[in-house]
C-alpha positions in Angstrom: -5.1 4.6 14.0 -1.4 4.7 13.0 -0.3 3.4 9.6 3.2 2.0 9.8 5.6 2.9 7.1 9.2 2.1 6.3 11.0 5.3 5.4 11.3 4.4 1.7 7.6 3.7 1.4 6.7 7.0 3.1 8.8 8.8 0.6 7.0 7.0 -2.2 3.7 8.0 -0.6 4.8 11.6 -0.7 5.7 11.3 -4.4 2.3 9.7 -5.1 0.5 12.5 -3.3 2.4 15.1 -5.4 1.6 13.3 -8.6 -2.1 13.1 -7.9 -2.1 16.7 -6.8 -0.7 17.6 -10.3 -3.5 15.6 -11.9 -6.1 17.5 -9.8 -4.6 20.8 -11.0 -4.7 19.6 -14.7 -8.3 18.5 -14.4 -9.3 21.9 -12.8 -7.5 23.7 -15.6 -9.4 21.6 -18.2 -12.6 22.6 -16.5 -11.7 26.2 -16.9 -10.5 25.7 -20.5 -13.8 24.0 -21.5 -15.8 27.0 -20.4 -15.2 29.2 -23.3 -18.0 31.6 -22.9 -21.4 29.9 -23.3 -23.0 27.0 -21.5 -20.3 25.3 -19.4 -22.4 22.2 -18.6 -25.0 21.7 -21.3 -23.8 19.2 -23.9 -20.1 19.9 -23.1 -18.4 16.6 -22.8 -15.0 18.1 -22.1 -16.4 20.0 -19.1 -18.2 17.0 -17.7 -15.2 14.7 -18.1 -12.9 17.2 -16.5 -15.3 17.5 -13.6 -15.4 13.7 -13.2 -11.6 13.5 -13.3 -11.2 16.3 -10.8 -13.6 14.6 -8.4 -11.9 11.2 -8.8 -8.4 12.6 -8.3 -9.5 14.8 -5.4 -11.0 11.8 -3.6 -7.8 9.8 -4.1 -5.8 12.7 -2.9 -7.9 13.2 0.3 -7.6 9.5 1.1 -3.8 9.4 0.7 -3.4 12.6 2.7 -5.5 11.0 5.5 -3.1 8.0 5.5 -0.1 10.3 5.4 -1.4 12.4 8.4 -1.6 9.2 10.4 1.6 7.6 9.2 4.3 6.5 11.6 7.8 5.7 10.4 9.3 2.5 11.7 12.7 1.0 11.1 13.5 -2.7 11.0 16.1 -2.3 13.7 13.4 -1.1 16.0 12.1 -4.7 16.2 13.6 -7.9 17.6 15.8 -9.6 15.1 14.4 -13.1 15.9 10.8 -12.3 15.1 8.8 -11.6 12.0 8.0 -7.9 11.7 8.0 -4.9 9.4 11.1 -4.6 7.3 12.2 -8.2 7.9 12.7 -10.6 5.0 11.0 -13.9 5.7 11.0 -17.3 4.1 7.9 -19.4 4.8 6.9 -22.9 3.9 3.4 -24.1 3.5 2.8 -27.4 5.2 1.3 -30.1 2.9 2.7 -28.9 -0.4 6.2 -27.9 0.8 6.2 -24.8 -1.3 8.3 -21.9 0.0 8.0 -18.2 -0.4 10.5 -15.4 0.5 9.3 -11.8 0.8 9.8 -8.7 2.8 7.2 -7.6 5.3 6.2 -4.2 4.1 4.5 -1.0 5.2 0.8 -0.3 5.4 1.0 0.6 1.7 3.6 -1.1 -0.5 3.9 1.3 -3.4 6.8 -0.4 -5.2 6.1 -4.1 -5.1 8.2 -5.0 -8.1 11.4 -3.5 -6.7 10.9 -4.5 -3.0 9.2 -7.9 -3.2 7.2 -6.8 -0.2 3.8 -7.7 1.2 1.9 -5.3 3.4 1.7 -6.2 7.1 -2.1 -5.8 6.8 -2.5 -8.9 4.5 -3.9 -12.1 6.0 -0.6 -14.0 5.4 1.5 -11.5 7.2 -1.0 -10.8 10.0 -0.9 -14.5 10.8 2.9 -14.7 11.1 3.7 -11.3 12.7 5.8 -11.9 15.9 6.6 -15.5 14.9 10.1 -17.0 15.3 12.0 -19.4 13.1 10.5 -22.9 13.3 7.1 -21.6 14.5 4.0 -22.7 12.7 1.0 -20.4 12.3 -2.4 -20.9 10.7 -4.1 -18.5 8.3 -7.0 -18.5 5.9 -5.5 -17.6 2.5 -7.4 -17.5 -0.7 -10.3 -19.2 1.0 -8.2 -22.1 2.3 -6.8 -22.8 5.8 -3.0 -23.0 5.5 -0.3 -23.9 8.0 2.7 -21.7 7.5 6.1 -22.5 9.0 8.7 -19.8 9.4 11.9 -21.1 7.8 14.1 -18.0 8.0 14.1 -14.4 9.1 16.7 -11.8 7.9 
């Protein structure tokens, strides 16, 4: 299974992997530091907590590395300009309440949501509108409700 990433999101994934790797190293060092000669596990909270931390961070690291190993870089220009796809900024309108929303279709993992205003292509909303053109109406189940979504603009 390929995980599609825009170049900037893949770079952020690498940074996240490096950061978690550092946390694993620190937890392992704390394990060693807590073993100061006697029982390393009996009634030694520092040792036990460091072990839990090392396990937690190692699991997260393995999961992110698995994603990275199956990542495929895509560029918005690789896709048709007139259809909703990864990297495109889309304005949608919900029929019935006339509210609009503008967002960028993001990578498998959107790691900087505040800066990019992106929504992953794996979300129910984006899955429903992928490949749609301006004026097209699609249906999706969002937050437990069936919604009709009209594509207003694609940039």
